[in-house]
MARKOL-997626 format. One line per 5 residues: number of its first residue (from 0); their letters; for each residue x, y, z of C-alpha. Coordinates in nm, 3 decimals, m for minus. Layout:
REM residues N
NUM> a> X,Y,Z; ... $
***
This chain:
REM residues 507
0> xxxxx> 0.000,0.000,0.000; 0.150,0.337,m0.095; 0.160,0.646,0.123; m0.111,0.834,m0.058; m0.367,0.560,m0.026 $
5> xxxxx> m0.273,0.487,0.333; m0.274,0.850,0.435; m0.616,0.933,0.310; m0.842,0.634,0.363; m1.193,0.710,0.259 $
10> xxxxx> m1.094,1.030,0.083; m1.382,1.136,m0.135; m1.300,1.061,m0.501; m1.404,1.366,m0.698; m1.574,1.308,m1.032 $
15> xxxxx> m1.581,1.666,m1.161; m1.300,1.807,m1.378; m1.175,2.000,m1.073; m1.047,1.665,m0.945; m0.786,1.663,m1.220 $
20> xxxxx> m0.556,1.956,m1.144; m0.316,1.895,m1.429; m0.586,1.977,m1.684; m0.710,2.291,m1.513; m0.375,2.427,m1.404 $
25> xxxxx> m0.234,2.382,m1.753; m0.543,2.551,m1.895; m0.492,2.842,m1.654; m0.128,2.876,m1.763; m0.231,2.874,m2.130 $
30> xxxxx> m0.495,3.140,m2.065; m0.231,3.365,m1.906; m0.003,3.318,m2.207; m0.281,3.417,m2.447; m0.372,3.720,m2.237 $
35> xxxxx> m0.012,3.840,m2.211; 0.057,3.805,m2.582; m0.264,3.988,m2.672; m0.218,4.257,m2.410; 0.095,4.442,m2.519 $
40> xxxxx> 0.418,4.399,m2.717; 0.601,4.612,m2.458; 0.791,4.453,m2.169; 0.805,4.468,m1.793; 1.131,4.497,m1.594 $
45> xxxxx> 1.224,4.129,m1.564; 1.103,4.053,m1.915; 1.329,4.322,m2.062; 1.618,4.195,m1.852; 1.575,3.845,m1.992 $
50> xxxxx> 1.557,3.973,m2.349; 1.886,4.153,m2.294; 2.068,3.873,m2.110; 1.950,3.586,m2.329; 2.135,3.714,m2.635 $
55> xxxxx> 2.418,3.480,m2.540; 2.494,3.194,m2.301; 2.715,3.285,m2.005; 2.807,3.121,m1.675; 2.663,3.417,m1.484 $
60> xxxxx> 2.451,3.728,m1.535; 2.519,3.988,m1.269; 2.306,3.952,m0.956; 2.119,3.641,m1.070; 2.218,3.279,m1.129 $
65> xxxxx> 2.202,3.173,m1.494; 1.947,2.891,m1.520; 1.640,3.098,m1.607; 1.832,3.288,m1.875; 1.964,2.963,m2.019 $
70> xxxxx> 1.605,2.838,m2.047; 1.497,3.168,m2.203; 1.779,3.142,m2.454; 1.659,2.794,m2.553; 1.298,2.906,m2.593 $
75> xxxxx> 1.413,3.205,m2.798; 1.587,2.970,m3.039; 1.251,2.807,m3.110; 1.016,3.106,m3.104; 1.245,3.404,m3.151 $
80> xxxxx> 1.298,3.676,m2.888; 0.937,3.774,m2.833; 0.662,3.829,m2.583; 0.536,3.481,m2.669; 0.873,3.327,m2.579 $
85> xxxxx> 0.884,3.519,m2.250; 0.530,3.437,m2.148; 0.538,3.074,m2.256; 0.849,2.998,m2.049; 0.721,3.176,m1.740 $
90> xxxxx> 0.378,3.019,m1.737; 0.515,2.677,m1.827; 0.729,2.703,m1.512; 0.426,2.817,m1.312; 0.232,2.516,m1.437 $
95> xxxxx> 0.529,2.295,m1.346; 0.528,2.448,m0.996; 0.164,2.350,m0.944; 0.218,2.002,m1.088; 0.516,1.933,m0.864 $
100> xxxxx> 0.331,2.049,m0.553; 0.038,1.830,m0.657; 0.275,1.534,m0.679; 0.407,1.620,m0.332; 0.051,1.635,m0.205 $
105> xxxxx> m0.030,1.295,m0.355; 0.238,1.141,m0.134; 0.028,1.235,0.171; m0.328,1.314,0.059; m0.603,1.213,m0.176 $
110> xxxxx> m0.681,1.390,m0.504; m0.875,1.670,m0.341; m0.611,1.745,m0.078; m0.331,1.735,m0.336; m0.526,1.977,m0.556 $
115> xxxxx> m0.571,2.211,m0.260; m0.199,2.197,m0.177; m0.108,2.293,m0.534; m0.381,2.542,m0.620; m0.365,2.715,m0.280 $
120> xxxxx> m0.027,2.854,m0.380; m0.230,3.096,m0.594; m0.338,3.252,m0.265; 0.023,3.345,m0.183; 0.049,3.693,m0.342 $
125> xxxxx> 0.412,3.665,m0.457; 0.313,3.364,m0.667; m0.053,3.431,m0.742; m0.019,3.798,m0.839; 0.344,3.909,m0.856 $
130> xxxxx> 0.433,3.624,m1.090; 0.167,3.748,m1.331; 0.294,4.104,m1.316; 0.665,4.043,m1.360; 0.880,3.764,m1.216 $
135> xxxxx> 1.129,3.514,m1.352; 1.390,3.360,m1.121; 1.150,3.344,m0.825; 0.912,3.124,m1.024; 1.187,2.884,m1.123 $
140> xxxxx> 1.326,2.850,m0.771; 0.975,2.791,m0.635; 0.927,2.511,m0.888; 1.254,2.353,m0.770; 1.140,2.386,m0.408 $
145> xxxxx> 0.817,2.200,m0.485; 1.021,1.933,m0.664; 1.248,1.895,m0.360; 0.950,1.844,m0.127; 0.801,1.586,m0.361 $
150> xxxxx> 1.127,1.392,m0.382; 1.186,1.412,m0.007; 0.841,1.269,0.067; 0.890,1.006,m0.203; 1.231,0.903,m0.067 $
155> xxxxx> 1.099,0.860,0.287; 0.823,0.635,0.151; 1.071,0.427,m0.048; 1.442,0.522,m0.064; 1.593,0.449,m0.405 $
160> xxxxx> 1.932,0.559,m0.545; 1.771,0.710,m0.856; 1.550,0.935,m0.642; 1.857,1.055,m0.452; 2.014,1.140,m0.788 $
165> xxxxx> 1.698,1.328,m0.889; 1.702,1.515,m0.557; 2.063,1.616,m0.616; 1.975,1.739,m0.966; 1.681,1.941,m0.832 $
170> xxxxx> 1.893,2.095,m0.556; 2.164,2.187,m0.804; 1.913,2.343,m1.042; 1.754,2.529,m0.751; 2.087,2.690,m0.667 $
175> xxxxx> 2.127,2.785,m1.032; 1.781,2.943,m1.016; 1.834,3.161,m0.707; 2.102,3.168,m0.439; 1.843,3.179,m0.159 $
180> xxxxx> 1.767,2.816,m0.241; 2.058,2.730,m0.014; 1.838,2.825,0.283; 1.561,2.597,0.153; 1.803,2.306,0.124 $
185> xxxxx> 1.958,2.369,0.464; 1.627,2.396,0.649; 1.480,2.091,0.475; 1.788,1.881,0.550; 1.806,1.979,0.916 $
190> xxxxx> 1.433,1.927,0.967; 1.434,1.588,0.795; 1.743,1.465,0.979; 1.583,1.557,1.311; 1.295,1.309,1.258 $
195> xxxxx> 1.387,0.938,1.289; 1.175,0.811,0.999; 1.304,1.063,0.748; 1.659,1.043,0.885; 1.674,0.668,0.821 $
200> xxxxx> 1.546,0.721,0.467; 1.791,1.001,0.386; 2.083,0.788,0.503; 1.972,0.480,0.311; 2.173,0.311,0.036 $
205> xxxxx> 2.262,0.548,m0.244; 2.225,0.870,m0.042; 2.558,0.996,m0.173; 2.412,1.039,m0.521; 2.238,1.357,m0.403 $
210> xxxxx> 2.548,1.560,m0.305; 2.754,1.430,m0.599; 2.496,1.518,m0.863; 2.418,1.851,m0.696; 2.784,1.953,m0.686 $
215> xxxxx> 2.841,1.855,m1.049; 2.545,2.069,m1.155; 2.656,2.385,m0.971; 3.033,2.352,m1.017; 3.067,2.547,m1.348 $
220> xxxxx> 2.868,2.842,m1.217; 3.044,2.825,m0.880; 3.374,2.879,m1.057; 3.232,3.193,m1.219; 3.077,3.308,m0.890 $
225> xxxxx> 3.410,3.291,m0.710; 3.541,3.568,m0.932; 3.222,3.778,m0.941; 3.097,3.762,m0.582; 3.037,4.135,m0.548 $
230> xxxxx> 2.841,4.150,m0.875; 2.628,3.854,m0.768; 2.543,3.971,m0.416; 2.574,4.350,m0.401; 2.237,4.443,m0.549 $
235> xxxxx> 2.045,4.195,m0.332; 2.216,4.312,m0.013; 2.128,4.673,m0.099; 1.759,4.580,m0.145; 1.751,4.416,0.199 $
240> xxxxx> 1.818,4.760,0.350; 2.062,4.633,0.611; 2.086,4.887,0.892; 2.316,4.757,1.168; 2.263,5.070,1.377 $
245> xxxxx> 1.993,4.933,1.603; 1.673,4.979,1.401; 1.531,4.662,1.549; 1.172,4.784,1.547; 1.171,4.847,1.174 $
250> xxxxx> 1.317,4.504,1.109; 1.060,4.326,1.326; 0.777,4.515,1.160; 0.913,4.417,0.820; 0.933,4.053,0.933 $
255> xxxxx> 0.572,4.055,1.054; 0.448,4.236,0.743; 0.620,3.977,0.529; 0.444,3.691,0.709; 0.106,3.861,0.701 $
260> xxxxx> 0.134,3.959,0.336; 0.238,3.610,0.239; m0.019,3.403,0.429; m0.322,3.614,0.517; m0.531,3.542,0.206 $
265> xxxxx> m0.480,3.167,0.237; m0.552,3.180,0.611; m0.871,3.385,0.569; m1.017,3.165,0.295; m0.924,2.846,0.480 $
270> xxxxx> m1.090,2.976,0.798; m1.396,3.094,0.604; m1.440,2.753,0.443; m1.367,2.520,0.734; m1.419,2.740,1.041 $
275> xxxxx> m1.359,2.559,1.369; m1.274,2.230,1.195; m0.915,2.349,1.205; m0.901,2.320,1.585; m1.213,2.139,1.708 $
280> xxxxx> m1.052,1.794,1.713; m0.701,1.677,1.804; m0.458,1.670,1.513; m0.444,1.346,1.316; m0.184,1.420,1.047 $
285> xxxxx> m0.177,1.223,0.723; 0.177,1.117,0.815; 0.300,1.210,1.165; 0.665,1.208,1.058; 0.591,1.449,0.771 $
290> xxxxx> 0.403,1.679,1.007; 0.705,1.694,1.235; 0.933,1.767,0.938; 0.705,2.047,0.817; 0.679,2.209,1.159 $
295> xxxxx> 1.051,2.194,1.226; 1.127,2.324,0.879; 0.896,2.622,0.930; 1.048,2.692,1.271; 1.398,2.689,1.122 $
300> xxxxx> 1.298,2.919,0.834; 1.121,3.172,1.056; 1.406,3.171,1.306; 1.658,3.222,1.026; 1.462,3.520,0.891 $
305> xxxxx> 1.423,3.658,1.241; 1.796,3.611,1.297; 1.861,3.825,0.989; 1.670,4.102,1.165; 1.831,4.059,1.507 $
310> xxxxx> 2.191,3.998,1.407; 2.235,4.131,1.053; 2.014,4.440,1.070; 1.790,4.341,0.777; 1.486,4.570,0.766 $
315> xxxxx> 1.321,4.478,0.435; 1.183,4.142,0.326; 1.034,4.110,m0.020; 0.767,3.852,m0.082; 0.943,3.696,m0.379 $
320> xxxxx> 1.249,3.629,m0.161; 1.057,3.424,0.095; 0.811,3.261,m0.146; 1.027,2.949,m0.197; 1.067,2.917,0.179 $
325> xxxxx> 0.694,2.927,0.256; 0.524,2.786,m0.054; 0.474,2.455,0.129; 0.248,2.608,0.398; m0.080,2.497,0.228 $
330> xxxxx> 0.056,2.143,0.191; 0.161,2.137,0.557; m0.178,2.270,0.668; m0.388,2.018,0.476; m0.153,1.731,0.562 $
335> xxxxx> m0.210,1.819,0.929; m0.587,1.803,0.876; m0.648,1.537,0.608; m1.007,1.492,0.728; m1.093,1.828,0.571 $
340> xxxxx> m1.101,1.648,0.235; m1.434,1.502,0.348; m1.566,1.817,0.516; m1.918,1.926,0.412; m1.783,2.270,0.320 $
345> xxxxx> m1.490,2.137,0.117; m1.655,2.247,m0.206; m1.661,2.606,m0.082; m1.286,2.614,m0.046; m1.237,2.469,m0.392 $
350> xxxxx> m1.478,2.727,m0.536; m1.296,3.009,m0.355; m0.960,2.908,m0.500; m1.110,2.884,m0.850; m1.268,3.227,m0.808 $
355> xxxxx> m0.937,3.381,m0.702; m0.764,3.220,m1.001; m1.019,3.373,m1.240; m0.996,3.713,m1.069; m0.618,3.708,m1.105 $
360> xxxxx> m0.651,3.625,m1.473; m0.894,3.915,m1.520; m0.676,4.153,m1.319; m0.375,4.061,m1.530; m0.569,4.139,m1.847 $
365> xxxxx> m0.699,4.474,m1.719; m0.398,4.613,m1.533; m0.258,4.842,m1.808; m0.609,4.963,m1.896; m0.689,5.049,m1.534 $
370> xxxxx> m0.355,5.218,m1.480; m0.383,5.409,m1.806; m0.732,5.535,m1.729; m0.613,5.651,m1.387; m0.323,5.838,m1.541 $
375> xxxxx> m0.067,5.591,m1.407; 0.119,5.489,m1.721; 0.253,5.134,m1.707; 0.541,4.985,m1.904; 0.283,4.791,m2.103 $
380> xxxxx> 0.126,5.115,m2.224; 0.430,5.192,m2.439; 0.377,5.160,m2.818; 0.656,4.911,m2.884; 0.536,4.800,m3.227 $
385> xxxxx> 0.476,5.157,m3.345; 0.820,5.260,m3.223; 0.983,4.986,m3.427; 0.803,5.103,m3.740; 0.893,5.467,m3.673 $
390> xxxxx> 1.263,5.387,m3.632; 1.267,5.198,m3.959; 1.092,5.487,m4.132; 1.366,5.713,m3.992; 1.626,5.500,m4.169 $
395> xxxxx> 1.725,5.228,m3.921; 1.809,4.909,m4.112; 1.683,4.664,m3.848; 2.019,4.481,m3.821; 2.277,4.725,m3.689 $
400> xxxxx> 2.358,4.724,m3.316; 2.125,4.914,m3.083; 2.264,5.108,m2.787; 1.986,5.194,m2.541; 1.986,5.426,m2.241 $
405> xxxxx> 1.831,5.159,m2.015; 1.763,4.788,m2.018; 1.386,4.842,m2.057; 1.437,5.010,m2.392; 1.703,4.756,m2.493 $
410> xxxxx> 1.483,4.456,m2.417; 1.179,4.607,m2.587; 1.370,4.683,m2.908; 1.520,4.336,m2.921; 1.171,4.192,m2.963 $
415> xxxxx> 1.117,4.431,m3.255; 1.458,4.374,m3.418; 1.567,4.017,m3.339; 1.858,4.034,m3.587; 2.023,4.326,m3.408 $
420> xxxxx> 2.265,4.304,m3.116; 2.127,4.513,m2.831; 2.316,4.672,m2.541; 2.220,4.887,m2.245; 2.453,5.168,m2.140 $
425> xxxxx> 2.362,5.307,m1.799; 2.581,5.428,m1.515; 2.471,5.129,m1.303; 2.717,4.913,m1.496; 2.994,5.143,m1.618 $
430> xxxxx> 3.042,5.509,m1.717; 2.798,5.592,m1.995; 3.058,5.757,m2.222; 3.291,5.456,m2.203; 3.007,5.211,m2.264 $
435> xxxxx> 2.872,5.399,m2.567; 3.220,5.448,m2.711; 3.294,5.076,m2.675; 2.969,4.975,m2.845; 3.013,5.224,m3.129 $
440> xxxxx> 3.372,5.111,m3.177; 3.266,4.747,m3.193; 3.000,4.828,m3.451; 3.253,5.020,m3.662; 3.502,4.734,m3.654 $
445> xxxxx> 3.228,4.507,m3.777; 3.142,4.741,m4.063; 2.799,4.815,m3.917; 2.601,5.125,m3.836; 2.455,5.189,m3.491 $
450> xxxxx> 2.138,5.324,m3.329; 2.157,5.524,m3.005; 1.814,5.555,m2.841; 1.639,5.658,m2.518; 1.290,5.709,m2.378 $
455> xxxxx> 1.214,6.029,m2.193; 1.032,5.873,m1.898; 1.328,5.649,m1.807; 1.660,5.821,m1.859; 1.938,5.933,m1.629 $
460> xxxxx> 1.999,6.308,m1.602; 2.265,6.417,m1.850; 2.267,6.080,m2.026; 2.278,6.225,m2.378; 2.561,6.461,m2.289 $
465> xxxxx> 2.762,6.169,m2.152; 2.674,5.944,m2.446; 2.793,6.198,m2.703; 3.110,6.292,m2.513; 3.325,6.038,m2.694 $
470> xxxxx> 3.149,6.068,m3.032; 3.156,6.317,m3.316; 2.861,6.560,m3.298; 2.534,6.413,m3.424; 2.188,6.563,m3.442 $
475> xxxxx> 1.955,6.396,m3.193; 1.612,6.332,m3.342; 1.283,6.276,m3.161; 0.980,6.052,m3.203; 0.646,6.109,m3.032 $
480> xxxxx> 0.389,5.832,m3.027; 0.054,5.801,m2.846; 0.054,5.564,m2.552; m0.176,5.263,m2.565; m0.472,5.194,m2.335 $
485> xxxxx> m0.469,5.539,m2.171; m0.727,5.809,m2.117; m0.769,6.096,m2.361; m0.526,6.381,m2.306; m0.242,6.165,m2.175 $
490> xxxxx> 0.089,6.309,m2.305; 0.250,6.094,m2.575; 0.556,5.877,m2.526; 0.876,6.051,m2.632; 1.188,5.885,m2.767 $
495> xxxxx> 1.518,6.035,m2.877; 1.764,5.867,m3.110; 2.068,5.897,m3.332; 2.096,5.667,m3.631; 2.437,5.638,m3.795 $
500> xxxxx> 2.445,5.418,m4.104; 2.752,5.210,m4.181; 3.023,5.381,m4.379; 2.940,5.344,m4.747; 2.582,5.239,m4.674 $
505> xx> 2.293,5.438,m4.811; 2.155,5.668,m4.533 $
***
């Protein structure tokens, strides 16, 4: 008898399509892809970053590990650098996240409970909403976290060398997705080793496959990381707003806000649906050993985050950072109360999750319209397609290198001109004059022209003066285009550019 059937005896077999999460979760992912492609050809922050980075394969890309960009590069080879390629990869990974959590749930629960464990992650705002708006690496690392939980539960049920190898692969890929995965691995390992049943399984024959495979996967990037540690960690440390001067109150408030923001929607809907059933009877977990692992894991994670406040002075926690650490909360909750699968109000909870999923889909479709009508112009309101046409009408050949004032412009133009090499020259990376001069020089050595371009709403002060410092004088031209999905009277988008054709080419 396997763990799922033993853990949920008498679980109500659902006959409706909702009982088959793979179908509905894949359909939801496909709907989001269709909405995103139809919504706008412009790009959000992370999307533009991926368009810029995925022009070539590298062992590292600044502050982020390389796995997501490698995957984006591969998808771009099939579909071209496009909104479709961006959206398809992201929502395929979201669908994979739900599928892997469903598989983890099936190790402990029946079909209904496994569906709840997977679909309830929609109620965690960093996954349910922020991933729709603009996320990349956080989605991938969350998928690897769900895979690690599934494999851990599977190994405890029946330790096999091949599953240890799979666990090592998943852990290695998780580290290549986001460095914070190390905390996930550490907390899971300590929690599992502290429980006799899971400790015996993790030390069974073939356990050594996990560290060997994991190390082999991360070793190439680790060699790059050793020489680029500041590049890989500096930006993240700055965002954590570390203040070691005694601002304990601000840090504790940030810690509490993080927990509330992450879990309150799930907690409220679960309480609304099941009411006192959460505490009326003594706990009878689906698998007592798994319950102990979950609780000890959560204690370790929360203590680690609290320790960052107390001892490191961290005052800011972003939801996407802690999402991989806490995405298993719905699974832990329903595994602690498996009898809820047969609760008379179980259908209400399922309906609530479905309703939230549909609302999120609708909100994703309407967000640039709502923002535009309120006068809050979004990145997706920019006329990317019209800008591409206007630049070509101004003489740009569609193939020469593009030098943009920011990565948003660079990524957006790469989707319009996939045959052109695109670079971003901002002072965040290196002095603007040196960057522009290097790019122009490279284009000249290749016998190509070059396009220098900016957008008025996202440009550093004095950028054009710095950009032209190392170049012969050129007349800077302007393009004005109406924004999309905005109220009447909204000022148009403004772009400035210099187009220099290759020597000997027709202007």
